[in-house]
Structure formats: structure tokens, C-alpha cells
BAVO-696623 format. One line per 5 residues: number of its first residue (from 0); for each residue x, y, z of N, C-alpha, C, O. Coordinates in nm, 2 decimals. Example, Ala and Ser with C-alpha at 12.3 -4.5 7.8 and 13.67 -1.06 7.14 Angstrom:
residues 2
0	1.32 -0.57 0.78 1.23 -0.45 0.78 1.32 -0.33 0.78 1.42 -0.33 0.85; 1.28 -0.22 0.71 1.37 -0.11 0.71 1.29 0.00 0.79 1.34 0.11 0.80
END
This chain:
residues 82
0	14.12 6.59 -2.44 14.06 6.49 -2.35 13.91 6.52 -2.35 13.87 6.64 -2.35; 13.83 6.42 -2.34 13.69 6.42 -2.33 13.65 6.50 -2.20 13.70 6.46 -2.09; 13.57 6.60 -2.21 13.54 6.68 -2.08 13.47 6.59 -1.98 13.49 6.62 -1.86; 13.40 6.49 -2.02 13.33 6.40 -1.92 13.43 6.32 -1.85 13.42 6.29 -1.73; 13.54 6.27 -1.92 13.64 6.20 -1.86 13.72 6.28 -1.76 13.75 6.24 -1.65
5	13.76 6.41 -1.80 13.83 6.50 -1.72 13.75 6.53 -1.59 13.80 6.53 -1.48; 13.62 6.55 -1.61 13.53 6.58 -1.49 13.53 6.46 -1.39 13.54 6.48 -1.27; 13.53 6.34 -1.44 13.53 6.22 -1.35 13.67 6.21 -1.28 13.67 6.18 -1.17; 13.78 6.24 -1.35 13.91 6.24 -1.29 13.92 6.34 -1.18 13.97 6.32 -1.08; 13.86 6.46 -1.21 13.86 6.57 -1.10 13.79 6.52 -0.98 13.84 6.54 -0.87
10	13.67 6.46 -1.00 13.59 6.41 -0.88 13.67 6.30 -0.81 13.67 6.30 -0.68; 13.74 6.21 -0.88 13.81 6.11 -0.81 13.93 6.17 -0.73 13.96 6.12 -0.62; 14.00 6.26 -0.79 14.10 6.33 -0.71 14.05 6.40 -0.59 14.11 6.40 -0.48; 13.93 6.45 -0.60 13.87 6.52 -0.48 13.83 6.41 -0.37 13.85 6.43 -0.26; 13.77 6.30 -0.42 13.74 6.19 -0.33 13.86 6.14 -0.25 13.85 6.10 -0.14
15	13.97 6.13 -0.32 14.10 6.09 -0.25 14.16 6.19 -0.16 14.25 6.16 -0.09; 14.10 6.31 -0.16 14.15 6.42 -0.08 14.27 6.49 -0.13 14.34 6.56 -0.06; 14.30 6.47 -0.27 14.42 6.53 -0.33 14.39 6.68 -0.38 14.49 6.75 -0.39; 14.27 6.71 -0.40 14.23 6.85 -0.45 14.11 6.90 -0.39 14.03 6.82 -0.34; 14.09 7.03 -0.40 13.96 7.09 -0.37 13.90 7.15 -0.50 13.97 7.22 -0.57
20	13.78 7.12 -0.52 13.71 7.16 -0.65 13.62 7.28 -0.63 13.57 7.30 -0.52; 13.60 7.35 -0.73 13.50 7.46 -0.74 13.42 7.44 -0.87 13.46 7.37 -0.96; 13.31 7.51 -0.87 13.22 7.50 -0.99 13.25 7.61 -1.09 13.29 7.72 -1.04; 13.24 7.58 -1.21 13.25 7.69 -1.32 13.14 7.67 -1.42 13.08 7.56 -1.43; 13.10 7.78 -1.48 12.99 7.78 -1.58 13.04 7.84 -1.71 13.12 7.94 -1.71
25	13.00 7.77 -1.82 13.04 7.82 -1.95 12.92 7.79 -2.04 12.82 7.74 -2.00; 12.94 7.83 -2.17 12.83 7.80 -2.26 12.81 7.65 -2.28 12.70 7.61 -2.31; 12.91 7.57 -2.25 12.90 7.42 -2.25 12.83 7.36 -2.13 12.79 7.25 -2.14; 12.82 7.44 -2.03 12.75 7.39 -1.91 12.83 7.41 -1.78 12.93 7.49 -1.78; 12.79 7.35 -1.68 12.86 7.36 -1.55 12.96 7.25 -1.54 12.94 7.13 -1.58
30	13.07 7.28 -1.48 13.18 7.18 -1.46 13.26 7.22 -1.34 13.22 7.31 -1.26; 13.36 7.14 -1.32 13.45 7.17 -1.20 13.59 7.22 -1.24 13.63 7.19 -1.35; 13.65 7.29 -1.16 13.79 7.34 -1.17 13.86 7.30 -1.04 13.80 7.30 -0.94; 13.99 7.28 -1.05 14.07 7.25 -0.94 14.10 7.38 -0.87 14.17 7.47 -0.94; 14.06 7.41 -0.75 14.09 7.53 -0.68 14.23 7.53 -0.62 14.30 7.62 -0.63
35	14.26 7.41 -0.56 14.39 7.40 -0.50 14.42 7.25 -0.48 14.34 7.17 -0.47; 14.55 7.22 -0.47 14.60 7.09 -0.44 14.62 7.09 -0.29 14.69 7.17 -0.24; 14.57 6.98 -0.22 14.58 6.97 -0.08 14.72 6.92 -0.04 14.80 6.89 -0.13; 14.75 6.92 0.09 14.88 6.87 0.13 14.89 6.72 0.10 15.00 6.68 0.06; 14.78 6.65 0.11 14.79 6.51 0.07 14.82 6.50 -0.08 14.89 6.40 -0.12
40	14.77 6.59 -0.17 14.79 6.58 -0.31 14.94 6.62 -0.33 15.00 6.55 -0.42; 14.99 6.71 -0.26 15.14 6.75 -0.28 15.22 6.63 -0.23 15.33 6.60 -0.30; 15.19 6.56 -0.12 15.26 6.45 -0.08 15.26 6.33 -0.18 15.36 6.27 -0.21; 15.14 6.31 -0.24 15.13 6.21 -0.35 15.23 6.24 -0.46 15.30 6.15 -0.51; 15.22 6.36 -0.51 15.31 6.40 -0.62 15.46 6.39 -0.59 15.54 6.34 -0.67
45	15.49 6.43 -0.47 15.63 6.42 -0.42 15.68 6.27 -0.42 15.79 6.24 -0.47; 15.59 6.19 -0.37 15.62 6.04 -0.37 15.63 5.98 -0.51 15.71 5.90 -0.53; 15.53 6.02 -0.59 15.53 5.97 -0.73 15.65 6.01 -0.81 15.70 5.94 -0.89; 15.71 6.12 -0.77 15.83 6.17 -0.84 15.96 6.11 -0.79 16.06 6.11 -0.85; 15.95 6.04 -0.68 16.06 5.97 -0.62 16.07 5.83 -0.68 15.98 5.75 -0.65
50	16.17 5.80 -0.76 16.18 5.68 -0.83 16.18 5.56 -0.74 16.11 5.46 -0.77; 16.25 5.56 -0.63 16.25 5.45 -0.54 16.11 5.42 -0.48 16.07 5.31 -0.48; 16.04 5.53 -0.43 15.91 5.51 -0.38 15.81 5.46 -0.49 15.73 5.37 -0.46; 15.82 5.51 -0.61 15.73 5.47 -0.72 15.75 5.33 -0.75 15.66 5.25 -0.77; 15.88 5.28 -0.76 15.91 5.14 -0.80 15.85 5.05 -0.69 15.79 4.95 -0.72
55	15.87 5.08 -0.56 15.82 5.00 -0.46 15.67 4.99 -0.46 15.61 4.88 -0.44; 15.60 5.10 -0.49 15.46 5.11 -0.50 15.41 5.02 -0.61 15.31 4.95 -0.60; 15.48 5.03 -0.73 15.44 4.95 -0.85 15.46 4.80 -0.82 15.38 4.72 -0.86; 15.57 4.76 -0.75 15.59 4.62 -0.72 15.48 4.57 -0.63 15.43 4.46 -0.65; 15.44 4.65 -0.53 15.33 4.61 -0.44 15.20 4.60 -0.51 15.12 4.50 -0.49
60	15.18 4.69 -0.60 15.06 4.69 -0.68 15.05 4.56 -0.77 14.94 4.50 -0.78; 15.16 4.53 -0.83 15.17 4.41 -0.92 15.14 4.28 -0.84 15.07 4.19 -0.88; 15.21 4.28 -0.72 15.19 4.16 -0.63 15.04 4.15 -0.59 14.99 4.04 -0.59; 14.98 4.26 -0.55 14.84 4.25 -0.51 14.75 4.22 -0.63 14.66 4.13 -0.61; 14.78 4.27 -0.75 14.70 4.24 -0.86 14.71 4.09 -0.90 14.61 4.03 -0.94
65	14.83 4.04 -0.89 14.85 3.90 -0.92 14.78 3.81 -0.82 14.71 3.71 -0.87; 14.78 3.84 -0.70 14.71 3.77 -0.59 14.56 3.77 -0.62 14.49 3.67 -0.61; 14.50 3.88 -0.66 14.36 3.90 -0.69 14.33 3.81 -0.81 14.23 3.74 -0.81; 14.41 3.82 -0.91 14.39 3.74 -1.04 14.39 3.59 -1.01 14.30 3.52 -1.06; 14.48 3.54 -0.92 14.48 3.40 -0.89 14.36 3.36 -0.81 14.30 3.26 -0.84
70	14.31 3.44 -0.72 14.19 3.42 -0.65 14.07 3.41 -0.74 13.98 3.33 -0.73; 14.06 3.50 -0.84 13.95 3.50 -0.94 13.95 3.37 -1.02 13.85 3.32 -1.05; 14.07 3.33 -1.06 14.09 3.21 -1.14 14.04 3.09 -1.05 13.97 3.00 -1.10; 14.08 3.08 -0.93 14.03 2.98 -0.84 13.88 2.97 -0.83 13.82 2.87 -0.84; 13.82 3.09 -0.81 13.67 3.10 -0.79 13.61 3.06 -0.92 13.51 2.98 -0.92
75	13.66 3.10 -1.04 13.60 3.06 -1.17 13.61 2.91 -1.19 13.52 2.85 -1.23; 13.73 2.85 -1.15 13.75 2.71 -1.17 13.65 2.63 -1.08 13.60 2.53 -1.12; 13.63 2.67 -0.95 13.54 2.61 -0.86 13.40 2.61 -0.92 13.32 2.51 -0.92; 13.36 2.73 -0.98 13.23 2.74 -1.04 13.21 2.65 -1.16 13.10 2.60 -1.19; 13.31 2.62 -1.24 13.31 2.53 -1.35 13.29 2.39 -1.31 13.23 2.31 -1.38
80	13.35 2.35 -1.20 13.34 2.22 -1.15 13.21 2.18 -1.08 13.18 2.06 -1.07; 13.13 2.28 -1.05 13.00 2.25 -0.98 12.89 2.22 -1.08 12.78 2.20 -1.04
END
């Protein structure tokens, strides 16, 4: 994996409150390492591993994505008609 992509993923996990990061230095430069997974991170993993919870979350995500897509289409169509 590209180290810049991994670094961004680490930062996103930290922003969500799932991990605590620390700094590391090497010949390649400064980067982050995961020091620990927070209780919120453990809860997320536990829920993600539960098939029932995961399926429900994916269904809600698809429904939300579909609604957003329809609204974008409506907005684009309105713009074309003006």
C-alpha cells in the first residue's frame, strides 16, 4: 500500500475517534503509527463483524446513497432546463 494512502487512512481513523496515533521517524521521514484502538474503535469492529448489524448498515447506506443520487439528478435536470 502507498504510504501516503496509509497515512491518510490512519488520520481518518483518528478523526473518527477509532484510534490514537503516535509519530514515528525513519529514513523515509516522519509518519504515524497506531498506538491503540479506542473503545469506539473496538465497538466499530465488533459491529462490523456482526453480519446482521453490517447488513442493516449497508442497506441504510444504499438507501441514503440512492436518495442523494436522485436529488443530484433533480438538481442537474433543473440546471439544464434554465
